[in-house]
N, C-alpha and C positions, 0 to 999 in steps of 0.2 A: 578544545575543538568540540567535544560533546559534553553534555550535562549528565549523561548516563550512557552506559553501554551494558546491555543485558544479554544473557544467553537466550538463544532461540534454537528450536529443533533443527534448523538448517544452517546455523552459524551464530551470528550476533545481530543485535539491533541497536543502532546508535540513536540517541535522542538529543536534539539541539533545541534550546529555548531562545526566545528573544523577548525580553521583558516578561510580561505575564502571559505569554503565548508560546505554544509549541511552534517552532520555526521549521523543523524538518525531522523526518524519521528516515533512517538510512539502513539498508541491509548491508551487513559487513561479514567478511569471512571469519571463520572460527579463530584465526590467528590474532585477531585484535583483542587486547586485554579488556576485561570487564572494568567498568568504572561505576562506583556506587553513585546513586542519584545525589546531586548536590543541592537540591531544593525541594520543597513540598510539591511543586508542579512536576519536576522530573520524577519524583517518587510516584506521584499519581499516574503519570504517563506510563512508567515502567510497570506498575501494578496492573493497569488496564490492558496493556499489551500481553503481559503474562497470563492474565485471565482469559484473553482470547486464545492463547496457546493451549489452555486447558479445556476451553469450551468455545467452539467456533461461533456459537450464537451470541456470545458476549458482545454487548454494545460499548460504545465509547462516549465519554462526556469530557472532552478536552477543549480548551480554548485554542483555536488554530489561528496562526498569523494570517492576515489578509494578503495572500500572495496570488500570483497568476493574473492572467488577462481575464477580461470579462467572459470570453469564450471558454477558456480553461475552467473557470469557476462554474460555468453552466454544465460542462461535461462532468466535472467532479461532483456536482450536486446530483446529476443523473445517475452516476455510478454508485453514489452513496445510497441510493434507493434500491439497489440490487441486493436482495437478501442472501445470506449465506447458503451455499449449496445450489445457487442459480448462476448460470453464466449467460451472457449475451455476447454477440459478435460486435466488432467495431461497427459493422454496417447497421446492425439493429439499433445501436445507440445513436448512430448518425441519423438514421431515419426519424427517430423520436425527436431529435434536435433540429432537423432540417439542415443537416450538414453533410460532410463527406467522411467516409470511413478513415481515410488517412489523417484528416484533421483530428478526429476523435483519438486515433492511435497516438498522435503527437501530444495531445493533451494528457492522455493517460501516462505517457512516458515522462511528462513534466510534473507529475504529481509529487508534491513535497511530503505527503502524509500517507504513504502506503500502509496498509493494514487498516488504518482509521478510515481512509477513503479507499475502498477496496478495488483498485484498478486490476487486481489479479482476476477479478470476475468477468473481465472483458477479454475475449479471445478472437483470434482470426477465424474466418469462415472455413479455412483449410487446416486448422489445427490450433495449437496453443498460442501461437503468435509470440511476439517479443515481450519484454518486461523491463520497465524502468529505463527506457531508451538503450537497452542492451540486447538487441535482437539476436545476436549470435553468441552471447555469453552464457556458457554452461552453468555458471554459478547462479545467475539471476533466473535463468529458465528453471533450474532445479528448485529455487525458492518459490517460483510461481506454481510449479507442480506440487510442492509440499502444501502450500496454502490451499490449493484447490482440493487436494486429497483430504486434507484436514476438514474441509467443508463437505466432503462426500462426493466430490466430482473428480474422478481419476482421469488424468491425461497422460498418455504414453510419452 
């Protein structure tokens, strides 16, 4: 199922590959067993994610599978330009794209590459908002809080 499962400060991160591309990055609970990377690409993805956990300003250079609709890819490109330590609201991203906040939120929730495409940097106008299409899930919301705090943006 995964090509690697690594420790994260909030649980685990699973990495899936498809050919020569990263297919998906998944947040997992701590109960999932680790899995050593099974290829050079899985090793590179794991190392880059671990580097981010050490230093929030670390960048990524990974081949990502061409997934999502044209609109989702536009949203993902826009949020990829948000630097660490900065948050925008769904409405602010929507305004930049000439779209609606709800559509931006849905595209963020459909992101196959969290951390690499930092959808955690997009929040609701009234608070932290949902995360990974898990609006009321404490685990995913705690992951989002950790990622934002790691980047110097505390959310209660």
